[in-house]
C-alpha positions as a Markdown table, in Angstrom:
| # | Residue | x | y | z |
|---|---|---|---|---|
| 1 | Unk | 37.2 | 123.2 | -130.7 |
| 2 | Unk | 37.5 | 126.0 | -128.1 |
| 3 | Unk | 40.6 | 128.1 | -127.8 |
| 4 | Unk | 42.7 | 128.1 | -124.6 |
| 5 | Unk | 43.2 | 131.4 | -122.9 |
| 6 | Unk | 46.7 | 132.9 | -122.9 |
| 7 | Unk | 46.7 | 133.2 | -119.1 |
| 8 | Unk | 46.0 | 129.5 | -118.7 |
| 9 | Unk | 48.8 | 128.6 | -121.2 |
| 10 | Unk | 51.3 | 130.8 | -119.2 |
| 11 | Unk | 50.1 | 129.2 | -115.9 |
| 12 | Unk | 51.0 | 125.7 | -117.3 |
| 13 | Unk | 54.5 | 126.8 | -118.3 |
| 14 | Unk | 57.4 | 125.9 | -115.9 |
| 15 | Unk | 58.3 | 128.7 | -113.6 |
| 16 | Unk | 61.3 | 130.7 | -114.9 |
| 17 | Unk | 62.2 | 132.0 | -111.5 |
| 18 | Unk | 63.2 | 128.5 | -110.3 |
| 19 | Unk | 65.8 | 128.1 | -113.1 |
| 20 | Unk | 67.7 | 131.2 | -112.1 |
| 21 | Unk | 70.4 | 131.0 | -109.5 |
| 22 | Unk | 69.5 | 132.3 | -106.1 |
| 23 | Unk | 70.4 | 136.0 | -105.4 |
| 24 | Unk | 73.0 | 136.6 | -102.8 |
| 25 | Unk | 71.6 | 137.4 | -99.4 |
| 26 | Unk | 73.6 | 140.5 | -98.3 |
| 27 | Unk | 71.7 | 143.0 | -96.2 |
| 28 | Unk | 71.8 | 146.7 | -96.9 |
| 29 | Unk | 72.9 | 146.4 | -100.5 |
| 30 | Unk | 70.8 | 147.9 | -103.2 |
| 31 | Unk | 69.2 | 145.7 | -105.9 |
| 32 | Unk | 71.6 | 147.2 | -108.4 |
| 33 | Unk | 74.6 | 146.2 | -106.4 |
| 34 | Unk | 73.2 | 142.7 | -105.8 |
| 35 | Unk | 72.6 | 142.2 | -109.5 |
| 36 | Unk | 76.2 | 143.4 | -110.2 |
| 37 | Unk | 77.5 | 140.8 | -107.8 |
| 38 | Unk | 75.4 | 138.1 | -109.5 |
| 39 | Unk | 76.8 | 139.2 | -112.8 |
| 40 | Unk | 80.4 | 139.1 | -111.5 |
| 41 | Unk | 79.8 | 135.6 | -110.0 |
| 42 | Unk | 78.5 | 134.4 | -113.3 |
| 43 | Unk | 81.3 | 135.9 | -115.5 |
| 44 | Unk | 84.5 | 135.6 | -113.4 |
| 45 | Unk | 86.3 | 132.3 | -113.4 |
| 46 | Unk | 87.5 | 132.7 | -109.8 |
| 47 | Unk | 83.9 | 133.1 | -108.4 |
| 48 | Unk | 81.0 | 130.7 | -108.0 |
| 49 | Unk | 77.4 | 131.7 | -107.4 |
| 50 | Unk | 77.1 | 132.6 | -103.7 |
| 51 | Unk | 80.8 | 133.0 | -103.0 |
| 52 | Unk | 80.5 | 136.7 | -102.1 |
| 53 | Unk | 77.7 | 136.2 | -99.6 |
| 54 | Unk | 79.5 | 133.2 | -98.1 |
| 55 | Unk | 82.8 | 135.2 | -97.8 |
| 56 | Unk | 80.9 | 138.0 | -96.1 |
| 57 | Unk | 79.2 | 135.6 | -93.7 |
| 58 | Unk | 82.6 | 134.0 | -92.8 |
| 59 | Unk | 84.2 | 137.4 | -92.2 |
| 60 | Unk | 81.2 | 138.6 | -90.2 |
| 61 | Unk | 81.3 | 135.5 | -87.9 |
| 62 | Unk | 85.1 | 135.7 | -87.5 |
| 63 | Unk | 85.3 | 139.4 | -86.5 |
| 64 | Unk | 82.5 | 139.0 | -83.9 |
| 65 | Unk | 84.4 | 136.3 | -82.0 |
| 66 | Unk | 86.0 | 137.2 | -78.7 |
| 67 | Unk | 89.5 | 138.6 | -78.9 |
| 68 | Unk | 91.1 | 135.7 | -77.0 |
| 69 | Unk | 89.9 | 133.4 | -79.8 |
| 70 | Unk | 91.3 | 135.7 | -82.4 |
| 71 | Unk | 94.7 | 135.6 | -80.7 |
| 72 | Unk | 94.6 | 131.9 | -80.6 |
| 73 | Unk | 93.8 | 131.6 | -84.3 |
| 74 | Unk | 96.6 | 134.1 | -85.1 |
| 75 | Unk | 99.2 | 132.0 | -83.2 |
| 76 | Unk | 98.1 | 128.5 | -83.9 |
| 77 | Unk | 95.6 | 128.6 | -86.8 |
| 78 | Unk | 92.2 | 127.0 | -86.8 |
| 79 | Unk | 91.7 | 123.4 | -87.9 |
| 80 | Unk | 88.1 | 124.0 | -88.8 |
| 81 | Unk | 89.1 | 126.4 | -91.6 |
| 82 | Unk | 89.9 | 123.4 | -93.8 |
| 83 | Unk | 86.3 | 122.2 | -93.9 |
| 84 | Unk | 84.3 | 125.4 | -93.2 |
| 85 | Unk | 86.2 | 128.0 | -95.0 |
| 86 | Unk | 89.0 | 130.4 | -94.1 |
| 87 | Unk | 87.7 | 133.9 | -93.2 |
| 88 | Unk | 90.9 | 135.5 | -94.1 |
| 89 | Unk | 90.7 | 134.1 | -97.6 |
| 90 | Unk | 87.0 | 135.3 | -97.6 |
| 91 | Unk | 88.2 | 138.8 | -96.7 |
| 92 | Unk | 90.7 | 138.7 | -99.6 |
| 93 | Unk | 87.9 | 137.6 | -101.9 |
| 94 | Unk | 85.7 | 140.5 | -100.8 |
| 95 | Unk | 88.6 | 142.9 | -101.7 |
| 96 | Unk | 88.7 | 141.3 | -105.2 |
| 97 | Unk | 85.0 | 141.7 | -105.6 |
| 98 | Unk | 85.1 | 145.3 | -104.5 |
| 99 | Unk | 87.8 | 146.1 | -107.0 |
| 100 | Unk | 85.8 | 144.4 | -109.8 |
| 101 | Unk | 82.6 | 146.3 | -109.1 |
| 102 | Unk | 81.5 | 149.7 | -110.4 |
| 103 | Unk | 82.4 | 152.6 | -108.1 |
| 104 | Unk | 78.8 | 152.9 | -106.9 |
| 105 | Unk | 78.3 | 149.3 | -106.0 |
| 106 | Unk | 81.8 | 149.0 | -104.6 |
| 107 | Unk | 81.1 | 151.9 | -102.2 |
| 108 | Unk | 78.0 | 150.1 | -100.8 |
| 109 | Unk | 79.9 | 146.8 | -100.2 |
| 110 | Unk | 83.0 | 148.6 | -98.9 |
| 111 | Unk | 80.9 | 150.4 | -96.3 |
| 112 | Unk | 79.5 | 147.0 | -95.0 |
| 113 | Unk | 83.0 | 145.5 | -95.0 |
| 114 | Unk | 84.5 | 148.6 | -93.2 |
| 115 | Unk | 81.9 | 148.3 | -90.5 |
| 116 | Unk | 82.9 | 144.7 | -89.9 |
| 117 | Unk | 86.6 | 145.6 | -90.0 |
| 118 | Unk | 85.9 | 148.1 | -87.2 |
| 119 | Unk | 85.0 | 145.2 | -84.9 |
| 120 | Unk | 88.6 | 143.9 | -85.3 |
| 121 | Unk | 90.1 | 147.1 | -83.7 |
| 122 | Unk | 93.6 | 148.2 | -84.4 |
| 123 | Unk | 96.1 | 145.6 | -85.8 |
| 124 | Unk | 98.0 | 143.6 | -83.2 |
| 125 | Unk | 101.7 | 144.5 | -82.7 |
| 126 | Unk | 102.7 | 141.0 | -84.0 |
| 127 | Unk | 101.1 | 141.7 | -87.4 |
| 128 | Unk | 102.6 | 145.2 | -87.9 |
| 129 | Unk | 105.8 | 145.0 | -89.8 |
């Protein structure tokens, strides 16, 4: 009986990459920071896999809206937030993730969030207490 080659045996094994959760899709973050986010999403009870990238996407879409729509949301709220996610809660989640990360990884994520916050401009007089 002939012996099967090790490469052939490994090729028949199920792919291990498919069983791992997908990595978050956040541009301009180093692989080290991305792996730290994956670890946080796996170990913290207030995070699910993909929450950080979803919160960043919500915040990014929100801050790039026209100012008149932002004023309308501030005064009346938005009914779509119940089904599609609240970007303000997403921003709060990003703050929590930044606080939980190491200083090096937090610096990278904070830079991306700060650039998005710059789209918002100065706070409106109604929100300043």
